[in-house]
C-alpha positions as a Markdown table, in Angstrom:
| # | Residue | x | y | z |
|---|---|---|---|---|
| 1 | Met | -22.7 | 27.5 | -57.9 |
| 2 | Leu | -25.0 | 28.0 | -60.9 |
| 3 | Arg | -23.2 | 29.3 | -64.0 |
| 4 | Glu | -24.9 | 30.5 | -67.2 |
| 5 | Tyr | -23.0 | 30.8 | -70.5 |
| 6 | Ser | -23.9 | 32.4 | -73.8 |
| 7 | Glu | -24.0 | 30.3 | -77.0 |
| 8 | Asp | -20.4 | 31.2 | -77.7 |
| 9 | Gly | -19.2 | 30.2 | -74.3 |
| 10 | Gln | -19.0 | 33.5 | -72.6 |
| 11 | Leu | -19.8 | 33.5 | -68.8 |
| 12 | Leu | -23.0 | 35.5 | -68.3 |
| 13 | Ser | -23.7 | 34.8 | -64.6 |
| 14 | Glu | -22.3 | 33.1 | -61.6 |
| 15 | Val | -24.7 | 32.6 | -58.8 |
| 16 | Pro | -24.1 | 30.8 | -55.5 |
| 17 | Tyr | -27.0 | 29.0 | -53.9 |
| 18 | Gln | -27.3 | 27.3 | -50.6 |
| 19 | Tyr | -30.6 | 25.9 | -49.2 |
| 20 | Gly | -32.2 | 26.7 | -52.6 |
| 21 | Val | -31.6 | 30.5 | -52.2 |
| 22 | Leu | -29.0 | 33.0 | -53.2 |
| 23 | His | -26.2 | 32.7 | -50.7 |
| 24 | Gly | -22.8 | 34.4 | -51.3 |
| 25 | Leu | -21.5 | 36.7 | -54.0 |
| 26 | Gly | -23.5 | 36.5 | -57.3 |
| 27 | Arg | -22.2 | 38.2 | -60.5 |
| 28 | Trp | -23.8 | 38.9 | -63.8 |
| 29 | Trp | -22.0 | 40.3 | -66.9 |
| 30 | His | -22.9 | 42.4 | -69.9 |
| 31 | Pro | -22.6 | 40.8 | -73.3 |
| 32 | Asn | -19.4 | 42.7 | -73.9 |
| 33 | Gly | -17.8 | 41.0 | -70.8 |
| 34 | Gln | -18.0 | 44.0 | -68.5 |
| 35 | Leu | -19.4 | 43.2 | -65.0 |
| 36 | Ala | -23.0 | 44.3 | -64.9 |
| 37 | Thr | -24.2 | 43.4 | -61.3 |
| 38 | Glu | -22.8 | 42.0 | -58.1 |
| 39 | Lys | -25.1 | 40.9 | -55.2 |
| 40 | Glu | -23.9 | 39.8 | -51.8 |
| 41 | Ala | -26.6 | 37.7 | -50.1 |
| 42 | Arg | -27.1 | 35.5 | -47.1 |
| 43 | Phe | -29.9 | 33.0 | -46.9 |
| 44 | Gly | -31.7 | 34.7 | -49.8 |
| 45 | Thr | -31.5 | 38.2 | -48.3 |
| 46 | Val | -29.5 | 40.7 | -50.4 |
| 47 | Leu | -27.1 | 42.6 | -48.2 |
| 48 | Ser | -25.5 | 44.7 | -50.9 |
| 49 | Arg | -25.9 | 45.2 | -54.7 |
| 50 | Arg | -23.8 | 47.2 | -57.2 |
| 51 | Glu | -24.5 | 47.8 | -60.8 |
| 52 | Trp | -22.4 | 49.0 | -63.7 |
| 53 | Asn | -23.2 | 50.0 | -67.2 |
| 54 | Ala | -21.7 | 48.4 | -70.3 |
| 55 | Ala | -18.8 | 50.9 | -70.2 |
| 56 | Gly | -17.9 | 49.8 | -66.6 |
| 57 | Glu | -19.2 | 52.9 | -64.8 |
| 58 | Leu | -20.9 | 52.3 | -61.5 |
| 59 | Thr | -24.5 | 53.3 | -61.9 |
| 60 | Gly | -26.1 | 52.1 | -58.6 |
| 61 | Glu | -25.2 | 50.8 | -55.2 |
| 62 | Leu | -27.4 | 49.5 | -52.4 |
| 63 | Lys | -26.4 | 48.2 | -49.0 |
| 64 | Leu | -28.8 | 46.9 | -46.3 |
| 65 | Asp | -28.6 | 49.2 | -43.3 |
| 66 | Glu | -27.1 | 47.5 | -40.2 |
| 67 | Asn | -30.0 | 49.0 | -38.2 |
| 68 | Asp | -32.6 | 47.2 | -40.3 |
| 69 | Pro | -34.2 | 44.3 | -38.4 |
| 70 | Leu | -33.7 | 42.1 | -41.4 |
| 71 | Tyr | -30.0 | 42.6 | -41.2 |
| 72 | His | -29.9 | 41.3 | -37.6 |
| 73 | Asp | -32.0 | 38.3 | -38.6 |
| 74 | Val | -29.5 | 37.4 | -41.3 |
| 75 | Met | -26.6 | 37.8 | -38.8 |
| 76 | Lys | -28.3 | 35.5 | -36.3 |
| 77 | Gln | -28.8 | 32.9 | -39.1 |
| 78 | Met | -25.1 | 33.1 | -40.0 |
| 79 | Glu | -24.1 | 32.7 | -36.3 |
| 80 | Arg | -26.3 | 29.6 | -36.0 |
| 81 | Glu | -24.8 | 28.1 | -39.2 |
| 82 | Arg | -21.2 | 28.7 | -37.8 |
| 83 | Arg | -22.1 | 26.9 | -34.6 |
| 84 | Gly | -23.4 | 23.9 | -36.6 |
């Protein structure tokens, strides 16, 4: 988990990495402490992303479609990882 802090110690981002790429739920915050972005990724592929403005209002949302071939590739990788 890579964490970035401001000079005054406030958490600015929390990003999980595995195999050198984004893997898991990453979060980034506005300077006022409000959540700015959340990304859910597996093996570097972003499956979903949500963004908020500094007031906490949701401004954007994206989710990888389950019919997308890339989605199926990620699911296959996850299954291989589970099996070891």
